[in-house]
One Martini backbone bead per residue (centre of mass of N, CA, C, O) as a GRO file, in nm:
protein
   95
    1MET     BB    1  -0.166  -1.600  -0.681
    2VAL     BB    2  -0.243  -1.323  -0.489
    3GLU     BB    3  -0.122  -1.267  -0.155
    4VAL     BB    4  -0.229  -1.083   0.140
    5GLU     BB    5  -0.039  -0.991   0.439
    6ILE     BB    6  -0.034  -0.878   0.761
    7GLU     BB    7   0.241  -0.804   0.965
    8SER     BB    8   0.191  -0.486   1.028
    9GLU     BB    9   0.035  -0.231   1.252
   10LYS     BB   10   0.000   0.135   1.261
   11GLU     BB   11  -0.114   0.402   1.441
   12ASN     BB   12  -0.158   0.753   1.305
   13LYS     BB   13  -0.330   1.013   1.432
   14LEU     BB   14  -0.180   1.272   1.340
   15LEU     BB   15  -0.206   1.164   1.012
   16ASN     BB   16  -0.457   0.985   0.951
   17ARG     BB   17  -0.319   0.677   0.982
   18ARG     BB   18  -0.203   0.367   0.848
   19GLU     BB   19   0.076   0.146   0.899
   20LEU     BB   20   0.195  -0.098   0.667
   21THR     BB   21   0.304  -0.440   0.666
   22LEU     BB   22   0.355  -0.657   0.386
   23ILE     BB   23   0.286  -0.984   0.252
   24VAL     BB   24   0.354  -1.091  -0.086
   25SER     BB   25   0.221  -1.356  -0.268
   26HIS     BB   26   0.358  -1.468  -0.610
   27GLN     BB   27   0.295  -1.746  -0.746
   28GLY     BB   28   0.402  -1.761  -1.077
   29GLU     BB   29   0.449  -1.448  -1.065
   30SER     BB   30   0.484  -1.136  -1.081
   31THR     BB   31   0.525  -0.849  -0.955
   32PRO     BB   32   0.315  -0.643  -0.843
   33ASP     BB   33   0.169  -0.360  -0.895
   34ARG     BB   34   0.059  -0.077  -0.750
   35ASN     BB   35  -0.240  -0.102  -0.843
   36GLN     BB   36  -0.293  -0.390  -0.746
   37LEU     BB   37  -0.223  -0.333  -0.448
   38LYS     BB   38  -0.437  -0.120  -0.394
   39ASP     BB   39  -0.674  -0.310  -0.433
   40ARG     BB   40  -0.601  -0.521  -0.217
   41VAL     BB   41  -0.578  -0.329   0.028
   42SER     BB   42  -0.859  -0.200   0.016
   43ASN     BB   43  -1.004  -0.473   0.063
   44LEU     BB   44  -0.862  -0.562   0.328
   45VAL     BB   45  -0.931  -0.264   0.488
   46ASN     BB   46  -1.186  -0.115   0.386
   47SER     BB   47  -1.091   0.106   0.159
   48PRO     BB   48  -1.035   0.340  -0.043
   49LYS     BB   49  -0.812   0.363  -0.300
   50ASN     BB   50  -0.746   0.688  -0.258
   51THR     BB   51  -0.612   0.612   0.051
   52VAL     BB   52  -0.379   0.449  -0.086
   53ILE     BB   53  -0.025   0.398  -0.015
   54ILE     BB   54   0.254   0.294  -0.196
   55ASP     BB   55   0.583   0.299  -0.104
   56SER     BB   56   0.697  -0.014  -0.113
   57ILE     BB   57   0.869  -0.275  -0.320
   58ASN     BB   58   1.018  -0.586  -0.199
   59THR     BB   59   1.182  -0.837  -0.341
   60MET     BB   60   1.272  -1.147  -0.256
   61TYR     BB   61   1.536  -1.331  -0.286
   62GLY     BB   62   1.430  -1.641  -0.419
   63LYS     BB   63   1.134  -1.536  -0.402
   64GLU     BB   64   0.760  -1.514  -0.412
   65GLU     BB   65   0.813  -1.235  -0.242
   66SER     BB   66   0.687  -0.933  -0.081
   67LYS     BB   67   0.763  -0.622   0.065
   68VAL     BB   68   0.517  -0.389   0.194
   69GLU     BB   69   0.467  -0.040   0.207
   70ALA     BB   70   0.184   0.119   0.371
   71ARG     BB   71  -0.082   0.371   0.347
   72VAL     BB   72  -0.386   0.453   0.536
   73TYR     BB   73  -0.627   0.678   0.504
   74ASP     BB   74  -0.917   0.826   0.617
   75ASP     BB   75  -0.871   1.038   0.374
   76GLU     BB   76  -0.795   1.210   0.087
   77GLU     BB   77  -0.707   1.482   0.214
   78SER     BB   78  -0.476   1.361   0.385
   79ALA     BB   79  -0.311   1.249   0.154
   80ILE     BB   80  -0.262   1.521   0.014
   81LYS     BB   81  -0.134   1.672   0.259
   82TYR     BB   82   0.106   1.441   0.356
   83GLU     BB   83   0.214   1.375   0.090
   84ARG     BB   84   0.437   1.343  -0.135
   85LYS     BB   85   0.459   1.424  -0.458
   86TYR     BB   86   0.579   1.154  -0.574
   87GLN     BB   87   0.361   0.973  -0.439
   88LYS     BB   88   0.114   1.092  -0.577
   89GLU     BB   89   0.209   1.019  -0.863
   90ARG     BB   90   0.249   0.710  -0.829
   91ASN     BB   91  -0.063   0.683  -0.695
   92LYS     BB   92  -0.271   0.871  -0.831
   93ILE     BB   93  -0.304   1.150  -0.670
   94GLU     BB   94  -0.487   1.422  -0.632
   95GLY     BB   95  -0.310   1.755  -0.545
   0.00000   0.00000   0.00000
């Protein structure tokens, strides 16, 4: 079972987003992929999936935990405007 917990959250009003650091526990399973994490984060913070950007997933050595850096935008237009091209491609954001 994959469990997601918010370790820290920072509001960035200038870029219309929240910047999250998450601890993802995946006991007995492989590291979740970007799409699974987008689903979990969107449900956790109650935002549409297309406003969530998963920046990095770092699995901790010897543990079944990963540290995830994510950004949640106020709207999809802000995500398209402020994200780098390669992040939009990785996260399947159109624009």
